LUMMAR-408842 format. One line per field, with one value per residue (C-alpha): residue in one letter; residue number from 1; x, y, z negated; chain. Coordinates in steps of 0.001 Angstrom, whole numbers, plus 524288, in hexadecimal, padded with zeros to 5 digits. Layout:
<atoms>
type: [A	...];
seq: [NUM	...];
x: [X	...];
y: [Y	...];
z: [Z	...];
mol: [A	...];
</atoms>
This chain:
<atoms>
type: [M	K	R	V	L	V	T	G	A	A	G	C	A	G	C	Q	V	V	D	Q	L	L	Q	G	G	F	H	V	V	A	A	D	R	P	G	A	P	L	P	D	P	I	S	G	S	L	E	V	H	H	A	D	I	T	D	S	A	T	A	F	N	L	A	R	D	V	D	A	V	V	N	L	A	A	I	V	D	I	G	M	P	F	E	K	L	A	P	V	N	L	D	S	V	R	I	L	Y	S	S	A	R	A	G	G	A	S	L	F	I	H	F	S	T	G	S	L	Y	R	S	A	A	H	P	L	R	E	N	D	P	L	L	A	S	N	D	Y	A	R	T	K	L	L	S	E	D	F	V	L	S	R	D	S	T	G	P	A	V	N	V	I	R	P	A	L	I	F	G	P	R	G	K	V	L	I	S	A	L	A	G	F	A	A	L	L	R	H	Y	T	R	R	G	I	R	L	R	G	G	P	R	T	N	L	V	Y	S	V	D	I	A	R	A	I	R	F	L	I	E	N	P	Q	A	H	R	Q	V	F	N	I	A	N	D	D	S	R	P	A	G	E	Q	I	S	D	M	L	E	I	A	G	M	D	L	T	R	R	S	L	R	L	P	I	S	L	G	T	Y	L	R	P	V	A	D	R	D	L	M	F	K	A	M	N	G	V	L	R	M	L	W	K	N	M	C	R	S	E	G	L	H	A	N	D	L	G	P	H	V	D	R	E	S	L	A	Y	M	M	G	D	F	V	F	D	N	S	R	L	R	D	L	G	F	Q	Y	L	Y	P	D	L	K	S	G	W	R	E	T	V	A	W	Y	R	D	N	R	W	L	P	A	A	G	P	Q	T	A	G	E	K];
seq: [1	2	3	4	5	6	7	8	9	10	11	12	13	14	15	16	17	18	19	20	21	22	23	24	25	26	27	28	29	30	31	32	33	34	35	36	37	38	39	40	41	42	43	44	45	46	47	48	49	50	51	52	53	54	55	56	57	58	59	60	61	62	63	64	65	66	67	68	69	70	71	72	73	74	75	76	77	78	79	80	81	82	83	84	85	86	87	88	89	90	91	92	93	94	95	96	97	98	99	100	101	102	103	104	105	106	107	108	109	110	111	112	113	114	115	116	117	118	119	120	121	122	123	124	125	126	127	128	129	130	131	132	133	134	135	136	137	138	139	140	141	142	143	144	145	146	147	148	149	150	151	152	153	154	155	156	157	158	159	160	161	162	163	164	165	166	167	168	169	170	171	172	173	174	175	176	177	178	179	180	181	182	183	184	185	186	187	188	189	190	191	192	193	194	195	196	197	198	199	200	201	202	203	204	205	206	207	208	209	210	211	212	213	214	215	216	217	218	219	220	221	222	223	224	225	226	227	228	229	230	231	232	233	234	235	236	237	238	239	240	241	242	243	244	245	246	247	248	249	250	251	252	253	254	255	256	257	258	259	260	261	262	263	264	265	266	267	268	269	270	271	272	273	274	275	276	277	278	279	280	281	282	283	284	285	286	287	288	289	290	291	292	293	294	295	296	297	298	299	300	301	302	303	304	305	306	307	308	309	310	311	312	313	314	315	316	317	318	319	320	321	322	323	324	325	326	327	328	329	330	331	332	333	334	335	336	337	338	339	340	341	342	343	344	345	346	347	348	349	350	351	352	353	354	355	356	357	358	359	360	361	362	363	364];
x: [80000	80559	7FB56	7F58C	7EB8A	7ED36	7E1F5	7E435	7F239	7F572	7F20F	7FA90	7FA01	7F758	803E6	80BBE	8046E	807D2	81636	8169F	81051	81964	824E5	81F33	81F0F	81060	809DC	801DB	7F580	7F46E	7E751	7E24A	7D8B2	7DACC	7E505	7EB34	7FA2A	7FD0C	80B14	80F73	80D28	81878	818B1	8165F	814BD	80B21	7FE68	7F7F0	7E959	7E28A	7D54D	7C836	7C57C	7B784	7B533	7B180	7B7C2	7C477	7C58B	7C23B	7CC85	7D714	7D521	7D1EC	7DFC4	7E7AA	7EC42	7E986	7E26C	7E6CB	7DB5D	7DFCF	7D6A2	7CD86	7C78F	7CB8C	7C1E0	7B8FA	7B13B	7ACF0	79FAF	79E93	79990	7A5B5	7AF2D	7A90E	7ACC4	7BB4F	7BB6E	7B16B	7AC10	7B966	7BE0F	7B31C	7B65D	7C4FD	7C324	7B974	7C28C	7CE47	7C659	7C202	7D01D	7D539	7DCE8	7E145	7E229	7DA7D	7E034	7D681	7DA92	7D107	7D2CA	7D67C	7CC16	7C214	7C6B4	7C208	7CBE2	7CF75	7D87A	7DE5B	7E5A3	7DBC6	7DB82	7D5D2	7CA48	7C656	7B8DC	7B7AB	7AFD4	7ABA3	7AA1D	7A8ED	7A621	7B485	7B618	7A964	7AE86	7BAF8	7B3AE	7AA83	7B5E8	7BCC1	7B063	7AF6D	7BD2F	7BE07	7B116	7B541	7B634	7C2CB	7C169	7C5A2	7D24B	7D709	7D49F	7DCDF	7D7C7	7E134	7DD43	7E7FD	7EA84	7EB77	7F514	7FFC3	80A3E	80E69	802DF	7FA0D	7F0F4	7E60F	7E3EB	7F0CC	7F8BE	7F26D	7FA7B	8067E	7FFB1	7FBEC	809E4	80F4E	8056A	80903	81772	81565	81019	8172E	82305	81DB3	812E4	80CB6	81085	804A4	802E3	7F7DC	7EB6E	7E595	7EF07	7EFE9	7F99E	7FB58	80119	80ABD	80629	81269	80ED6	800FC	806BD	81049	80535	7FD22	808AB	80AFB	7FCF8	7FDF1	80AB9	80622	7F881	7F6FB	7ED44	7E296	7D45C	7D905	7D92F	7E627	7E8DC	7F4DB	7FADD	8083C	80C8F	80D37	800BA	80303	7FA3F	7F67B	7FD7B	80AAD	808EA	804C9	81097	81981	8138C	81582	823BC	8265D	82070	82B02	823B4	829C3	82066	81F74	82551	81899	80D35	7FE91	7F6DD	7EBC1	7DFE0	7DE4B	7D0B7	7D4C8	7CA8E	7BFB6	7C286	7C4B6	7B97B	7ADFC	7B4BF	7BD57	7B4E9	7AC02	7ABDF	7ACD1	7B850	7BFA9	7BD9E	7C23C	7CE60	7D254	7CFA1	7D91D	7E33F	7E220	7E467	7F075	7F596	7F440	7FBAA	8068B	8071A	808CC	81347	81AC0	8188B	8118F	80881	7FBCB	7F2AE	7F8A6	7F972	7F0CE	7EDFD	7DFD5	7D779	7D188	7C5A1	7CAD5	7D6CC	7CDEB	7C91D	7D6F7	7D678	7CAE6	7D31F	7DDFF	7DED1	7EA23	7EA6F	7EF36	7F84A	7FBB5	7F3BD	7FC68	808C2	8058E	80678	81464	81279	81BD5	819E4	824D4	81FBD	81ABC	81AC0	81585	8221D	82943	81DF1	81A13	827DD	8279A	81A18	81DE3	82A47	82210	818BA	82421	82B16	81E99	81BA6	80F62	815A9	81FC6	82DDE	8338E	8397E	83C54	8331D	824D0	81B96	81D75	82C3D	82CDA];
y: [80000	80D14	8179E	81886	8222F	825C1	82D48	83420	835C3	8413D	83A30	83369	82654	82BA4	8337D	82770	81F0D	828CB	8286B	81992	81806	821FC	81A6D	80E31	81449	8163F	821C7	827C7	82FD6	836BC	83CCC	843EB	84EAA	85C93	86371	856F5	85727	84E44	84D44	853CF	84BBA	84448	8430C	83500	8300A	837FB	83E9F	84742	84A27	852E8	84CBB	84B03	83C78	83E76	843FA	83835	83CFE	84084	83368	82C1B	83338	830E6	82231	81E66	81E91	8179E	809B4	80A21	8128F	81485	81B11	821B4	82D6F	82E13	836FB	831A7	83754	82E94	83A51	83DE7	8392D	82EE6	83821	840A9	83529	82CF9	8355D	832EF	82649	81EC5	82551	828D8	81ADA	815C8	81FAF	81D2F	80E7E	80F62	81878	80FA0	80434	80B90	80F46	8016D	80304	7F632	7F9E0	80201	803B5	80974	80F4D	80C0B	80CB0	80399	80A5F	80118	7F679	7F4D2	7F45B	7E650	7DE4D	7D7C5	7DDDD	7E34C	7DBE7	7DFFC	7D69F	7DB0F	7E14D	7EF9A	7FA4F	80756	80E89	81C1D	822A7	82344	81496	81252	8194F	8114B	80477	8077E	80B41	7FE75	7F6EA	7FDBA	7FB2E	7ED4A	7E986	7ED29	7E1E8	7DCBA	7E433	7F0E3	7F4C6	7EB8C	7F161	7F220	7F8A6	7FE41	7FF06	80691	80812	81614	81CE6	8267F	82D1F	839ED	842D3	83B5D	8444C	83BD2	8300D	82AAB	8357E	83F51	83953	83FEB	84CE5	848F9	844F8	851C0	8598A	8528A	8542A	862AA	864A4	85A4C	85185	846C8	83D31	8312C	8241F	81C25	80D8A	8040F	80761	80139	7FB35	7FF2A	7FFD2	80B72	80D29	816E8	81D44	818F6	80AB5	80D63	81270	80723	7FD6F	803AC	8037E	7F536	7F19B	7F890	7F1CC	7E473	7E23F	7D447	7D6AB	7DF9F	7E0A0	7E00E	7E8A9	7EBA5	7F0ED	7F9B1	7FBAB	7FA99	7F009	7F904	7F53C	7FAE4	80173	80F7F	8147D	80F69	814D1	82241	82269	81F7B	82AE0	83422	8302C	831E7	83F8C	8426F	840CF	83AF5	830CF	82C31	81F20	81B37	81963	81B6C	80FA1	811BE	808C6	7FF6A	8047E	812B1	81735	810E9	81A70	82626	8249B	8287C	8357B	837CD	832DD	83EB1	849EC	8543A	84D74	84BD8	85A18	85E82	855D7	85928	86794	86809	8605E	869AC	8754F	86F32	86AFB	8789B	87E40	8745C	876BC	88555	882E6	878FE	87F3A	87347	87211	87412	868A4	85F1B	854E0	85A96	8506A	84C2F	840BC	8387C	83039	8250E	823C8	821DA	81501	80F8C	811F5	808BE	7FC5D	7F538	7F8B2	7F0A6	7EE56	7E176	7E4D1	7D6F2	7D6A2	7E0BC	7DB39	7CDBB	7D37A	7D7D5	7E5DB	7EA96	7F68C	8007D	8065A	7FAE3	802D1	80FFD	816D8	816DD	81C78	8260F	82BB4	82E25	83438	83D93	8413B	844A5	84CDF	8543E	85641	85BDD	86446	85CE0	85A2C	861BF	85E02	85502	85D29	85D3F	8683E	86851	873E4	87510	875A9	88023];
z: [80000	803E8	80112	7F351	7EE09	7DFA9	7D981	7CC84	7D136	7C84B	7BBA5	7B19B	7B8CC	7C666	7C7B6	7C3D5	7CDBE	7D872	7D47D	7D407	7E14D	7E777	7E1C7	7E7EE	7F577	7F686	7FD26	7F222	7F38A	7E660	7E2D2	7D6EE	7D37B	7D871	7D01E	7CAEE	7CA25	7D5B4	7DAB8	7E72F	7F378	7F98F	80841	80C55	7FE5B	7F649	7F9FB	7EFCB	7EF30	7E556	7E72E	7E080	7E19C	7DD06	7EAA9	7F305	7FF96	7F8AC	7F1BB	7FE35	8062E	7FBEE	7FB5C	8093F	80EFB	8047D	80234	7F393	7E9A5	7DB8A	7D4CD	7C840	7C88E	7BCD5	7B2B1	7A55C	79BA1	793B5	78F00	79CCA	7A1DB	7AC75	7B6F5	7B5DA	7B5A7	7C06B	7CC48	7C9DC	7C202	7C9F2	7D635	7DBD1	7D97D	7E22E	7ECC8	7EC49	7ED02	7F835	7FF92	7FD3D	80243	80E5F	81142	80FD4	8032F	7FD3E	7EECA	7E4FE	7D741	7CDAF	7C0AE	7B5CE	7A706	79BF0	793D4	799AF	79061	7827B	7776C	7741F	76BA1	777BC	7833E	78CE8	799C2	7A6BE	7A596	797E9	79622	799CC	7934F	79919	78C37	79243	79F4A	7A30C	7A0FB	7A84F	7B467	7B3BA	7B222	7BD66	7C62B	7C2B9	7C5D9	7D2F5	7D7E9	7D28F	7D8D6	7E6BB	7F05E	7F62C	802EF	7FC76	7F5C8	7EB37	7DDC8	7D186	7C52B	7BB22	7ACC9	7A5D2	79765	7928F	79BB0	79823	7A028	7A69D	7A9FD	7A087	798EF	7936F	78AAC	78533	78BCD	7828F	7778A	77D6C	77B04	76D2E	76A2B	76F7C	767AA	75B1E	75E18	76032	75274	74A94	74B81	742C1	74594	73F82	7456E	7496F	74A79	74D01	75422	7604F	76A0A	77838	78358	78C73	79A01	79FBE	7AC5C	7B3A4	7B143	7B5FE	7C2BB	7C3D1	7C1E1	7CCAF	7D600	7D241	7D5C4	7E2DE	7E61E	7E135	7E6C8	7E213	7D6FC	7DB90	7D726	7C922	7BD1A	7B685	7A8F8	7A884	79B19	794DF	78B53	77F82	77862	76AE4	760D4	763AF	75786	75C34	769DE	764F5	75BE4	76777	76EF6	76385	761DF	77069	76EF8	764CE	75802	74BC9	74661	7385C	7348B	72E31	73762	73770	73BEF	74599	74517	75096	753D8	7529B	75C54	75479	74979	75252	75BEA	75316	75051	75C33	76778	767E8	77190	766E4	7605E	76D37	770AA	7633A	76314	770EB	76EBA	76342	76AF8	7769B	76DC4	76774	774B2	77A88	76EFE	770DB	77F8B	77D41	77321	77B67	788C2	78E4C	799DD	79262	79035	799FC	78F54	784DE	77A4B	779AD	77576	7806C	77DB3	785FE	77D4A	77180	77753	77638	7678B	7658F	7654D	76C78	77AE3	78051	78EED	7947D	79FDB	7A40B	7B0AB	7B733	7B0F0	7B64A	7C3FA	7C133	7BCB9	7B234	7A9A4	7A9EF	79D28	794EE	78844	783FC	77FE3	78CE8	79499	789EA	7894C	797F7	79702	78C15	79382	79F7C	79750	79166	79E69	7A434	79833	7949A	78754	77F71	78176	77724	76C41	75DBD	759E8	75653	755F2	7475B	748BC	7534F];
mol: [A	A	A	A	A	A	A	A	A	A	A	A	A	A	A	A	A	A	A	A	A	A	A	A	A	A	A	A	A	A	A	A	A	A	A	A	A	A	A	A	A	A	A	A	A	A	A	A	A	A	A	A	A	A	A	A	A	A	A	A	A	A	A	A	A	A	A	A	A	A	A	A	A	A	A	A	A	A	A	A	A	A	A	A	A	A	A	A	A	A	A	A	A	A	A	A	A	A	A	A	A	A	A	A	A	A	A	A	A	A	A	A	A	A	A	A	A	A	A	A	A	A	A	A	A	A	A	A	A	A	A	A	A	A	A	A	A	A	A	A	A	A	A	A	A	A	A	A	A	A	A	A	A	A	A	A	A	A	A	A	A	A	A	A	A	A	A	A	A	A	A	A	A	A	A	A	A	A	A	A	A	A	A	A	A	A	A	A	A	A	A	A	A	A	A	A	A	A	A	A	A	A	A	A	A	A	A	A	A	A	A	A	A	A	A	A	A	A	A	A	A	A	A	A	A	A	A	A	A	A	A	A	A	A	A	A	A	A	A	A	A	A	A	A	A	A	A	A	A	A	A	A	A	A	A	A	A	A	A	A	A	A	A	A	A	A	A	A	A	A	A	A	A	A	A	A	A	A	A	A	A	A	A	A	A	A	A	A	A	A	A	A	A	A	A	A	A	A	A	A	A	A	A	A	A	A	A	A	A	A	A	A	A	A	A	A	A	A	A	A	A	A	A	A	A	A	A	A	A	A	A	A	A	A	A	A	A	A	A	A	A	A	A	A	A	A	A	A	A	A	A	A	A	A	A	A	A	A	A	A	A	A	A	A];
</atoms>
C-alpha cells in the first residue's frame, strides 16, 4: 500500500502515525479540522488537508483515492450529548468507509476506545463484554459495529482499542497529569508518595503509531480488534508517584495508600456537572497564574479533570496486549517511565511546561 489517509492527523496519536508512515515510505494524506497544527506538506510524500470530515463531500473526496484509511478523528468528551458527538464519531466513519470502498482501498483501520470495557479482575481481552456507559462510548460502539459488520467485498477492517494514551501534544485524560505535576512543582517541592489503587496499563503514542504501521505492513490478520497497551500494569498510586518524580518533586519515604475502588468513593461527589466546573475553574485560574509567572504558552496543557478518566478509578483496568504481540509486534516503550520522560521533555522544549529547575514559587 502506498497512499494512506490519516484523519485526526494533528492529534497526540495522529501526528506520530504520520511520522511513522513517512518513515515507512508511504505517501500520507494528513487531514484534521480547520486550524489544527498540521505539519507542512512534503512534495511527493505528504499532503495536508484542513478539512471538516462531517461534510459528506469533503470526507468522500479525502478517502476515495487512497489504498488505506487510518481513522483517528474523534471528539473525546463523555459529557457531550450524542447528537453533537455523532457527526464526527459515527457519521463520518460511515462516509469514510463507503468512500474508501468505492475507491478500491484494501484496508480501513478504525480507532475506537478501551473505555468500552468494564473494569475486571482479569486482563481485558478483545472478546470481553462491552458497555456503552455514556453517549461518547455509544458512538464508539456503534462505529465499531458498523465497520466490523461490512462484508468481505470492501476494505479489510482492523479496530484499535487503546488504553489511556499519553505523549507529545496530548492534552486530555492521562496527559493532564503532566499539568497537575507541573502545577504542584510550581508551588511546592515536596509531595506525598502514593501506592495502591486500581491497576491499569497505559500506552505511549509512539507505540500506537508503530502498531498501526505494523498492521498496514503485515496484512495477515484483518477483520480483528486489537488492544494496544504497554506491559506496565501497576497500581495507580505507583504510576502517579513516578510521574511526580519525573516532574522534579521530592516524595516522602512513607506512602499514602489509595483504595482499589477509588472511583467508587469519588463518584458520588465528583461526578456532577457543578463539581467538575468548580474543580476545573480553580485549576484554570492556578494554571493561568503559573503560565504568566513561567512565561508559558497559556493553557496548552492546563490541568483539568476528565470524566472518562474517572471510569478507570472504579477498579482494575488492565488490557491484555497478547493478540498483537502474537503477530510479532514489539513495544518500544513497554513501561511508563521511558515514554513519560520523553513526553515531559517535549512539553518543556515547547514551553507547554516550565523548564526543570530547583526553585518553586515559594522560593522565588
